C-alpha positions in Angstrom: -88.3 31.1 9.8 -86.1 33.8 11.2 -82.3 33.5 10.9 -81.6 34.2 14.6 -82.2 31.6 17.3 -81.9 31.6 21.1 -80.5 28.2 21.9 -81.6 28.5 25.5 -85.2 28.2 24.4 -84.6 24.7 23.0 -85.0 21.6 25.1 -83.1 18.3 24.6 -83.7 16.4 21.4 -85.9 19.2 19.9 -84.8 19.6 16.3 -85.3 22.7 14.3 -84.6 22.4 10.6 -84.2 24.8 7.7 -82.6 24.9 4.4 -79.3 26.1 5.8 -78.6 24.0 9.0 -80.0 21.7 11.7 -79.9 22.8 15.3 -80.7 20.8 18.5 -80.0 21.5 22.1 -76.5 20.0 21.9 -75.1 20.8 18.4 -75.4 22.7 15.2 -74.9 20.7 12.0 -73.9 22.6 8.9 -74.7 20.6 5.7 -72.0 20.0 3.1 -73.8 22.3 0.7 -72.7 25.2 2.9 -69.3 24.2 4.3 -67.9 22.2 1.3 -66.4 18.7 1.2 -63.2 18.2 3.3 -60.0 17.5 1.4 -57.4 14.7 1.6 -57.7 11.7 3.9 -58.5 11.1 7.5 -56.3 13.4 9.7 -55.3 15.6 6.7 -54.8 19.2 7.7 -57.2 21.4 5.8 -56.2 24.5 3.8 -57.8 26.9 1.4 -57.5 25.5 -2.1 -59.0 28.1 -4.5 -62.0 28.7 -2.2 -62.6 25.1 -1.2 -61.2 22.8 1.4 -57.9 21.1 0.4 -56.0 18.3 2.1 -53.2 15.8 1.4 -51.9 12.5 2.8 -48.5 14.3 2.9 -49.8 16.9 5.4 -51.3 15.2 8.4 -52.1 16.0 12.1 -52.0 13.3 14.8 -54.6 14.7 17.1 -53.9 12.1 19.8 -50.2 12.9 20.1 -50.4 16.5 18.8 -47.8 15.9 16.1 -47.8 17.4 12.6 -46.4 15.2 9.8 -45.1 16.5 6.5 -44.0 14.2 3.6 -44.3 10.4 3.2 -42.7 7.2 4.4 -39.4 8.0 2.6 -39.1 11.7 2.9 -40.7 13.2 6.0 -40.5 15.4 9.0 -42.5 15.5 12.2 -43.0 18.5 14.4 -44.5 18.9 17.9 -44.2 21.4 20.7 -40.8 20.1 21.8 -38.9 18.6 18.9 -38.3 18.4 15.1 -37.1 15.3 13.3 -36.7 14.4 9.7 -35.3 11.9 7.1 -34.4 12.4 3.5 -34.0 10.3 0.4 -32.7 13.1 -1.7 -30.1 11.5 -4.0 -28.8 14.8 -5.4 -28.1 17.1 -2.5 -27.7 17.1 1.3 -28.1 20.7 2.1 -26.0 22.5 -0.5 -23.5 19.6 -0.9 -23.9 17.0 -3.6 -24.8 13.6 -2.3 -21.7 12.1 -4.0 -19.5 14.2 -1.7 -21.2 13.1 1.5 -20.0 10.0 3.4 -22.4 8.2 5.6 -21.6 7.5 9.2 -21.3 3.8 8.5 -18.9 4.3 5.6 -16.8 6.8 7.6 -16.5 4.3 10.5 -15.5 1.6 8.0 -12.9 3.8 6.4 -11.4 4.9 9.7 -11.1 1.3 10.7 -8.4 0.9 8.0 -6.2 3.6 9.5 -3.7 3.3 12.4 -4.5 5.2 15.5 -2.2 7.8 16.9 -1.2 5.5 19.7 -0.5 2.7 17.2 1.6 5.0 15.0 3.6 6.2 17.9 4.3 2.6 19.0 5.4 1.6 15.4 7.7 4.6 15.2 9.3 3.8 18.5 9.7 0.1 17.4 11.3 1.1 14.1 13.7 3.6 15.8 14.7 1.0 18.3 15.3 -1.8 15.7 17.2 0.5 13.3 19.8 1.3 16.0 20.4 -2.4 16.5 19.4 -4.4 13.4 18.6 -3.8 9.7 17.0 -6.6 7.6 17.8 -9.1 10.3 21.5 -8.2 10.4 23.3 -6.2 13.2 24.3 -2.7 12.5 27.9 -3.6 12.5 27.3 -5.9 9.5 27.0 -2.9 7.2 29.7 -0.6 5.9 29.6 3.1 6.8 28.8 5.0 3.6 31.6 7.6 4.0 34.2 5.2 5.5 33.4 1.6 4.5 34.7 -1.0 7.0 33.5 -4.5 7.7 33.6 -6.2 11.0 32.3 -9.5 9.5 32.0 -11.1 6.1 30.1 -9.4 3.2 28.6 -11.8 0.7 28.4 -10.6 -2.9 26.5 -13.3 -4.7 27.0 -17.0 -4.0 30.8 -17.2 -4.6 32.3 -13.8 -3.6 33.1 -12.9 0.0 34.8 -9.9 1.4 36.1 -9.5 4.9 38.3 -6.8 6.5 41.4 -7.7 4.5 40.7 -10.3 1.9 38.6 -10.9 -1.2 37.6 -14.6 -1.7 36.4 -16.0 -5.0 35.0 -19.5 -5.3 34.0 -22.1 -2.8 35.8 -24.5 -0.4 36.9 -26.8 -3.2 37.9 -24.3 -6.0 38.9 -20.9 -4.8 41.2 -18.0 -5.0 41.8 -15.1 -2.7 43.5 -11.7 -2.9 45.0 -9.7 0.0 47.9 -7.3 0.6 50.5 -10.1 0.5 49.5 -11.5 -2.9 47.3 -13.9 -4.8 46.4 -17.3 -3.5 44.9 -20.2 -5.6 43.6 -23.2 -3.7 45.2 -21.8 -0.6 48.7 -21.7 -2.2 50.6 -18.5 -2.8 50.5 -17.5 -6.5 51.7 -13.9 -6.5 54.0 -14.3 -9.5 57.7 -14.9 -8.9 59.1 -13.3 -12.0 59.9 -9.9 -13.4 59.4 -9.5 -17.2 60.2 -7.0 -19.8 58.2 -7.0 -23.0 55.9 -5.2 -25.4 53.5 -4.4 -22.7 56.1 -2.9 -20.4 57.4 -4.3 -17.1 55.3 -7.1 -15.7 55.6 -8.2 -12.0 57.1 -6.6 -9.0 60.6 -5.2 -9.5 62.1 -7.0 -6.6 61.1 -10.3 -8.2 64.4 -10.1 -10.2 65.8 -11.5 -6.9 64.0 -14.8 -7.7 66.9 -16.3 -9.6 65.9 -19.9 -10.3 63.0 -20.7 -12.6 61.7 -24.2 -11.9 59.7 -26.3 -14.3 58.5 -29.9 -14.2 60.2 -32.6 -16.2 57.2 -34.1 -18.0 54.4 -32.9 -20.3 51.1 -34.4 -19.2 48.7 -32.5 -21.6 48.6 -31.3 -25.2 50.7 -28.1 -25.7 50.9 -25.9 -28.9 53.5 -23.2 -29.4 51.9 -20.8 -31.9 53.5 -19.2 -34.9 55.5 -16.1 -33.7 56.0 -17.5 -30.2 59.3 -18.5 -28.6 59.6 -20.6 -25.5 62.1 -22.3 -23.3 62.3 -24.9 -20.6 64.9 -26.9 -18.8 65.2 -30.6 -19.7 65.2 -33.4 -20.0 61.5 -33.4 -20.7 59.3 -36.5 -21.1 56.0 -36.4 -23.0 53.7 -38.8 -21.2 51.0 -41.0 -22.7 49.4 -39.8 -25.9 50.0 -36.2 -25.2 51.4 -34.1 -28.0 53.7 -31.1 -28.1 53.1 -29.0 -31.3 55.5 -26.4 -32.5 53.9 -24.5 -35.4 55.9 -23.1 -38.3 57.5 -19.8 -37.3 57.6 -20.8 -33.6 60.7 -21.8 -31.6 61.2 -23.9 -28.4 64.6 -24.1 -26.7 65.1 -26.9 -24.2 68.3 -26.3 -22.1 
C-alpha cells in the first residue's frame, strides 16, 4: 500500500490498516510501536527523556481547570494564566535565610501580644509621672527628706524603735524610752541632761555652766547591791540605810566617804 492517503476518499467506518497505523474517516491511530509508551501517571505532562516519553506525578496538568502543578502534597506550586501559589516544607532555608532565623506569623503575633502598645506605654508613663509628684511607695512626697537639704515634715521611722521628727530623736517605745533634742536628754519623759561639771582623766565632762548647780542630791537608802571597785573613790551624804538583804561592798584599795 502507498504511504499517502486522501482522507476525503474514505467513508464512515471504513478502516484501512497497515503495519504503521490505522485510519478511518474520523481518526488516525498510531500504534505504541511508533509513538512510544507515555510516561508518568494520568495527567502527567510529557517530556523528552532520552528519546522516549517521560512523565512524573510531580509534574501534572489539570486539563479541566488549565492549571499546572509542580511538586507534591507537602512542597508544591500551582500556575495558571492569572496566578502563582506555592507552599514549602524546606526546613533549612526560606529564600536565602536559614529557617531558624525566620519567625512564623503565628509566633510573631504571639510574641507581640506580650508587649505593651504605644498607647499603653504612654498611659503608664503619664500615670507614673503623676504619682511621683504626689506619692512614692504609698507615702506623700513631703514624707521624704530632700537629698541636699534633709528636712522632715512628719515622723521618719528607722526600724521598730527609732523615730525622728523635725527636732527630736526618739528611742524605745511608749513604756521604755529616751529622747534627745536641743534642750537635753530625756529618759522616760524626765529631763536627764546631766547636772554636773566634772574634771578628770578624760578632761572636762558636762556643760561648763553646770558648775552653777551647787547641791548634789542623793537618796538616803541603798535598795540594791553596790560594789565600789579597787582604785575607786566615792562619796555620798548620809545617813544611809541599806534595806533588806542588799549589800554594799567596798573592795580593798577602794574608799567611800559618807558625809
